[in-house]
C-alpha positions in Angstrom: -65.5 -108.3 -81.4 -69.0 -108.2 -79.9 -71.0 -105.0 -79.9 -72.1 -103.7 -76.5 -74.8 -101.1 -75.9 -72.1 -98.6 -75.2 -70.7 -99.1 -78.8 -74.1 -98.4 -80.4 -74.9 -94.8 -81.5 -78.6 -94.3 -81.7 -79.6 -91.9 -84.5 -82.9 -90.7 -85.9 -83.4 -91.4 -89.5 -82.9 -87.7 -90.2 -79.6 -87.6 -88.3 -78.4 -90.7 -90.1 -79.3 -89.3 -93.5 -77.6 -86.0 -92.8 -74.4 -87.8 -91.7 -74.5 -90.1 -94.7 -74.9 -87.1 -97.0 -72.0 -85.3 -95.4 -69.8 -88.4 -95.8 -70.9 -88.7 -99.5 -70.1 -85.0 -100.1 -66.7 -85.3 -98.5 -65.8 -88.4 -100.6 -67.2 -87.3 -104.0 -66.7 -83.5 -103.9 -64.3 -82.7 -101.1 -61.5 -85.2 -101.9 -61.3 -84.3 -105.6 -61.3 -80.5 -104.9 -58.5 -80.8 -102.3 -56.5 -83.1 -104.5 -56.8 -80.6 -107.4 -55.6 -77.8 -105.1 -52.7 -79.8 -104.0 -51.7 -80.7 -107.6 -52.0 -77.0 -108.6 -49.9 -75.9 -105.7 -47.2 -78.5 -106.6 -46.9 -77.1 -110.0 -46.0 -73.7 -108.5 -42.6 -75.1 -107.6 -40.8 -74.9 -104.2 -43.1 -76.7 -101.7 -41.2 -75.6 -98.6 -42.4 -72.0 -99.0 -45.8 -72.7 -100.7 -48.5 -71.7 -98.2 -51.3 -72.9 -100.5 -49.8 -76.4 -100.7 -49.4 -76.6 -96.9 -52.9 -75.3 -96.3 -54.4 -77.8 -98.8 -52.5 -80.7 -97.2 -53.7 -79.7 -93.7 -57.3 -79.5 -95.0 -56.8 -82.9 -96.6 -55.7 -84.4 -93.3 -58.7 -82.9 -91.5 -61.1 -84.1 -94.1 -59.7 -87.7 -94.1 -60.1 -87.7 -90.3 -63.7 -86.6 -90.6 -64.3 -89.3 -93.2 -62.9 -92.0 -90.9 -65.0 -90.6 -88.0 -68.2 -90.6 -90.0 -67.6 -94.1 -91.4 -67.1 -95.4 -87.9 -70.1 -93.6 -86.6 -72.4 -94.8 -89.4 -71.0 -98.4 -89.0 -72.0 -98.4 -85.3 -75.3 -96.5 -85.8 -78.7 -97.9 -85.3 -81.7 -96.0 -86.5 -84.7 -95.7 -84.3 -85.4 -95.3 -80.6 -82.9 -96.5 -78.0 -83.6 -100.0 -76.6 -84.4 -100.9 -73.1 -87.2 -100.1 -70.7 -88.6 -96.6 -70.8 -87.2 -95.9 -67.3 -83.8 -97.5 -68.0 -80.7 -95.4 -69.0 -79.4 -96.4 -72.4 -77.4 -94.7 -75.2 -79.6 -92.3 -77.2 -81.7 -91.3 -74.2 -82.0 -88.0 -72.2 -81.0 -88.6 -68.6 -81.7 -86.3 -65.6 -79.6 -87.0 -62.5 -79.6 -85.3 -59.1 -76.2 -84.9 -57.6 -76.0 -86.3 -54.0 -79.8 -86.8 -54.3 -80.4 -83.1 -54.2 -83.3 -82.2 -56.4 -82.0 -78.6 -56.7 -78.6 -79.8 -58.2 -79.7 -81.7 -61.3 -78.2 -82.1 -64.7 -79.9 -83.3 -67.9 -77.7 -84.8 -70.6 -77.8 -87.0 -73.7 -76.1 -90.3 -73.2 -74.6 -90.9 -76.6 -72.9 -89.0 -79.4 -72.5 -85.3 -80.1 -73.4 -86.1 -83.7 -77.0 -86.6 -82.6 -77.1 -83.0 -81.3 -75.3 -81.7 -84.4 -78.1 -83.0 -86.6 -81.1 -82.1 -84.3 -81.3 -78.4 -83.6 -84.2 -78.9 -81.1 -82.0 -80.6 -78.5 -79.9 -78.3 -76.3 -78.2 -80.5 -73.7 -74.7 -81.7 -72.7 -73.6 -85.0 -74.1 -71.9 -87.7 -72.1 -70.4 -90.7 -73.8 -71.4 -94.1 -72.4 -67.6 -94.6 -71.9 -67.3 -91.4 -69.7 -67.2 -91.9 -65.9 -70.8 -90.6 -65.4 -72.1 -92.3 -68.6 -70.7 -95.7 -67.7 -72.0 -95.4 -64.1 -75.6 -94.6 -65.1 -75.7 -97.0 -68.1 -78.4 -99.6 -67.4 -79.6 -97.8 -64.3 -83.3 -97.2 -63.7 -85.2 -94.2 -62.5 -84.7 -93.9 -58.7 -81.3 -95.8 -58.8 -78.5 -94.4 -56.7 -75.2 -94.6 -58.6 -71.6 -93.9 -57.4 -68.7 -93.1 -59.7 -65.3 -91.5 -59.7 -65.1 -88.2 -61.4 -62.0 -87.3 -63.6 -60.6 -85.3 -60.7 -60.6 -88.4 -58.5 -63.5 -87.3 -56.3 -66.2 -90.0 -55.5 -69.6 -88.7 -56.5 -73.2 -90.0 -56.1 -76.1 -89.3 -58.3 -79.7 -90.4 -58.4 -81.3 -91.1 -61.7 -84.4 -88.8 -61.7 -85.8 -89.1 -65.2 -85.1 -91.0 -68.5 -86.6 -89.8 -71.7 -86.4 -91.0 -75.3 -84.8 -88.3 -77.6 
């Protein structure tokens, strides 16, 4: 399967390192702790009425889901600045659009992954995936481009790419 620019998650080195540390912590500390709690709860007897057992199993499921999510994210991650021309929309860039070309009705968002924002406290923007209707529509567009897309409610919308910044 070939990798498209929409599949790439651009991360700073700091963000990559934090996510990698979280994954390592979950695998080396989290898994053994939860497994030990499950084993201890099993020894208490009747599992059907054992709240500690059920809580530990639920936590184990959530942890395994997060581990899979982080492994996938780190597999697709590229460290550095998003590729493309400085005025071209690409994953990992902050994009400002004007709805219906109205400079008073603008939105600035990160095209990429929420994980970037979770590791960078200085960024306070919405996040749109490159696979979302708006994200897919603006992907590859340049500043000044007029782009049309269908919103999730079925309404046809038009935006103008006003500004593109590196994160």
